[in-house]
PABAMAR-796807 format. One record per residue (C-alpha): x negated, y negated, z negated. Coordinates in steps of 0.25 Angstrom, whole numbers. Layout:
<recs>
[[X Y Z]];
...
</recs>
This chain:
<recs>
[[-49 -133 319]];
[[-38 -125 326]];
[[-36 -125 341]];
[[-24 -133 340]];
[[-31 -145 334]];
[[-41 -149 345]];
[[-45 -145 359]];
[[-60 -145 355]];
[[-68 -142 343]];
[[-82 -145 338]];
[[-91 -139 328]];
[[-101 -145 319]];
[[-114 -139 312]];
[[-126 -132 317]];
[[-133 -126 306]];
[[-136 -111 306]];
[[-138 -102 295]];
[[-150 -93 295]];
[[-147 -78 294]];
[[-154 -65 296]];
[[-150 -52 303]];
[[-155 -41 311]];
[[-162 -50 321]];
[[-177 -52 321]];
[[-187 -63 325]];
[[-188 -78 320]];
[[-187 -91 327]];
[[-193 -104 321]];
[[-191 -114 332]];
[[-206 -116 333]];
[[-205 -125 345]];
[[-207 -125 360]];
[[-221 -122 361]];
[[-220 -108 354]];
[[-207 -106 363]];
[[-215 -109 376]];
[[-225 -98 372]];
[[-214 -88 369]];
[[-207 -91 381]];
[[-219 -89 390]];
[[-222 -76 383]];
[[-208 -70 384]];
[[-207 -74 399]];
[[-220 -68 403]];
[[-217 -55 395]];
[[-204 -53 403]];
[[-210 -56 417]];
[[-215 -44 424]];
[[-226 -44 434]];
[[-216 -40 445]];
[[-207 -51 442]];
[[-219 -61 443]];
[[-224 -55 456]];
[[-236 -48 450]];
[[-240 -33 452]];
[[-238 -24 440]];
[[-250 -14 438]];
[[-249 0 434]];
[[-257 -3 421]];
[[-249 -15 417]];
[[-242 -13 403]];
[[-236 -27 401]];
[[-222 -30 407]];
[[-223 -45 407]];
[[-234 -54 413]];
[[-247 -56 407]];
[[-251 -70 403]];
[[-262 -71 414]];
[[-251 -67 424]];
[[-242 -78 420]];
[[-253 -88 420]];
[[-257 -84 434]];
[[-243 -85 440]];
[[-242 -99 433]];
[[-256 -103 438]];
[[-261 -106 424]];
[[-272 -100 416]];
[[-270 -88 408]];
[[-276 -95 396]];
[[-266 -107 397]];
[[-254 -98 399]];
[[-259 -90 386]];
[[-259 -103 378]];
[[-245 -106 383]];
[[-240 -92 378]];
[[-248 -94 365]];
[[-241 -108 362]];
[[-255 -115 363]];
[[-251 -123 375]];
[[-238 -130 373]];
[[-236 -140 384]];
[[-239 -134 398]];
[[-236 -143 410]];
[[-223 -142 418]];
[[-231 -137 430]];
[[-237 -125 421]];
[[-223 -123 416]];
[[-217 -122 430]];
[[-228 -112 433]];
[[-225 -104 421]];
[[-211 -104 424]];
[[-214 -98 438]];
[[-223 -88 433]];
[[-214 -83 423]];
[[-202 -83 433]];
[[-193 -92 424]];
[[-179 -96 428]];
[[-175 -110 428]];
[[-170 -110 413]];
[[-183 -103 409]];
[[-191 -113 417]];
[[-184 -125 410]];
[[-186 -118 397]];
[[-201 -116 399]];
[[-202 -131 402]];
[[-194 -135 390]];
[[-202 -127 380]];
[[-215 -133 385]];
[[-211 -147 387]];
[[-199 -151 380]];
[[-200 -159 367]];
[[-191 -154 355]];
[[-177 -159 356]];
[[-170 -167 345]];
[[-167 -160 333]];
[[-152 -156 331]];
[[-143 -151 320]];
[[-144 -153 305]];
[[-159 -152 304]];
[[-164 -166 306]];
[[-155 -170 318]];
[[-140 -172 322]];
[[-130 -161 321]];
[[-121 -157 333]];
[[-121 -167 344]];
[[-108 -175 346]];
[[-99 -170 357]];
[[-95 -180 367]];
[[-81 -183 367]];
[[-80 -181 382]];
[[-85 -167 380]];
[[-75 -164 369]];
[[-64 -169 378]];
[[-69 -160 389]];
[[-69 -148 380]];
[[-55 -150 377]];
[[-51 -152 392]];
[[-57 -139 397]];
[[-45 -130 394]];
[[-44 -118 397]];
[[-59 -117 397]];
[[-67 -114 384]];
[[-78 -124 382]];
[[-88 -128 371]];
[[-100 -137 369]];
[[-113 -131 364]];
[[-126 -136 359]];
[[-139 -131 364]];
[[-141 -122 352]];
[[-127 -116 356]];
[[-119 -122 345]];
[[-104 -124 350]];
[[-100 -138 345]];
[[-87 -140 353]];
[[-76 -131 360]];
[[-63 -132 366]];
[[-50 -124 363]];
[[-53 -113 374]];
[[-67 -111 368]];
[[-61 -109 354]];
[[-51 -98 360]];
[[-62 -91 367]];
[[-73 -91 356]];
[[-67 -92 342]];
[[-77 -83 336]];
[[-88 -93 340]];
[[-81 -106 337]];
[[-75 -102 324]];
[[-89 -100 318]];
[[-95 -110 309]];
[[-102 -122 316]];
[[-116 -116 312]];
[[-113 -103 320]];
[[-104 -109 331]];
[[-116 -106 341]];
[[-116 -97 353]];
[[-129 -91 350]];
[[-125 -88 335]];
[[-112 -82 339]];
[[-117 -73 349]];
[[-128 -67 341]];
[[-122 -68 327]];
[[-107 -67 328]];
[[-103 -52 330]];
[[-90 -57 337]];
[[-99 -61 349]];
[[-101 -47 354]];
[[-87 -45 355]];
[[-84 -58 361]];
[[-95 -58 372]];
[[-95 -46 381]];
[[-108 -52 387]];
[[-114 -54 374]];
[[-129 -52 378]];
[[-128 -62 389]];
[[-121 -72 380]];
[[-132 -70 369]];
[[-143 -71 379]];
[[-137 -84 384]];
[[-137 -90 370]];
[[-151 -87 367]];
[[-156 -93 380]];
[[-148 -106 378]];
[[-154 -107 364]];
[[-168 -105 369]];
[[-165 -116 380]];
[[-160 -125 369]];
[[-172 -123 359]];
[[-182 -125 370]];
[[-176 -139 372]];
[[-175 -142 357]];
[[-185 -132 350]];
[[-184 -139 336]];
[[-169 -139 336]];
[[-165 -134 322]];
[[-152 -129 325]];
[[-157 -120 337]];
[[-169 -115 329]];
[[-161 -111 317]];
[[-151 -104 326]];
[[-161 -96 333]];
[[-168 -92 320]];
[[-154 -87 315]];
[[-151 -80 328]];
[[-164 -73 328]];
[[-163 -69 313]];
[[-148 -63 316]];
[[-149 -57 330]];
[[-159 -48 335]];
[[-153 -50 349]];
[[-155 -65 348]];
[[-169 -63 344]];
[[-172 -54 356]];
[[-166 -63 366]];
[[-172 -75 360]];
[[-186 -69 362]];
[[-183 -68 377]];
[[-185 -83 378]];
[[-174 -84 389]];
[[-167 -98 391]];
[[-155 -103 398]];
[[-149 -117 399]];
[[-135 -122 401]];
[[-128 -113 411]];
[[-116 -106 416]];
[[-112 -92 415]];
[[-101 -82 411]];
[[-96 -76 398]];
[[-86 -66 395]];
[[-78 -66 382]];
[[-69 -55 375]];
[[-59 -64 369]];
[[-50 -58 358]];
[[-37 -63 364]];
[[-40 -64 379]];
[[-50 -52 381]];
[[-61 -54 391]];
[[-64 -68 396]];
[[-74 -71 407]];
[[-79 -86 407]];
[[-89 -94 415]];
[[-97 -104 406]];
[[-104 -117 411]];
[[-112 -126 401]];
[[-112 -141 404]];
[[-121 -150 397]];
[[-114 -161 389]];
[[-119 -175 394]];
[[-125 -184 383]];
[[-127 -173 372]];
[[-139 -165 367]];
[[-137 -154 377]];
[[-123 -150 373]];
[[-116 -141 383]];
[[-101 -139 387]];
[[-99 -125 390]];
[[-86 -122 398]];
[[-81 -108 400]];
[[-72 -105 413]];
[[-66 -94 421]];
[[-60 -93 435]];
[[-46 -99 436]];
[[-36 -88 435]];
[[-45 -77 429]];
[[-41 -69 417]];
[[-50 -78 408]];
[[-44 -91 414]];
[[-30 -86 411]];
[[-34 -82 397]];
[[-40 -96 394]];
[[-27 -102 399]];
[[-19 -93 390]];
[[-27 -97 378]];
[[-27 -112 381]];
[[-11 -111 382]];
[[-10 -103 369]];
[[-3 -92 376]];
</recs>
């Protein structure tokens, strides 16, 4: 569909192919219990004694905390904490989770993630494997997308699939939106499409953000077939994705800043905000804006007018 035919576009299809590349590691989508153990180990390993308010002795070789130190800080027994890290204890109480979050100095996103890993039931299956495909986009959201000129905007699923966008977004990100539906995904584009590095001067920040969002989504729906296939493919194709994935960082819907190096307009600096679409399975409307009168604003106005 050309830009002259409609003010909004939608994409269909969610299947990913399985590929192999230079990356390492595997992902099996083994569920929330295993992920809870991995998450605790990764956070313990990165927390230094100084950050936890503990003294560092001259003979200490371990950079992170010991299991017994985390247990002491959380007020639980070392034996119980060991069972958590080994995946042998699968459902700690909310009080224990809060104590662990405090001991490990987790921020609010990581605290919510910890609770989700330990207590949330698997979400509904989605995609072609035993469940519905892409969710229906509410007509009101479709009209809103079209009305947001000159601001680029799109609708994205929890697994980072872009399912609808407006005219300004099509001008801003043609490399992503012209991809087949199976690869019209923020994470896939950033890690697997070589054009992403030229388009995104803050590539590392964008890359990390996409990995953090995927972890956030799969904690809520650990058996999601689309998400698990996507993670497996990205681990096999991108060493950098595998490295960031193993850090176990998470982030929910947010706002922030992205820079783009546009082929026609040059550098564009845009602020983004993600809004949850009511009445849908966690769809987000992402809108990118710039200060009125700024070079980026003027470039978007020119693009919208066809000048």
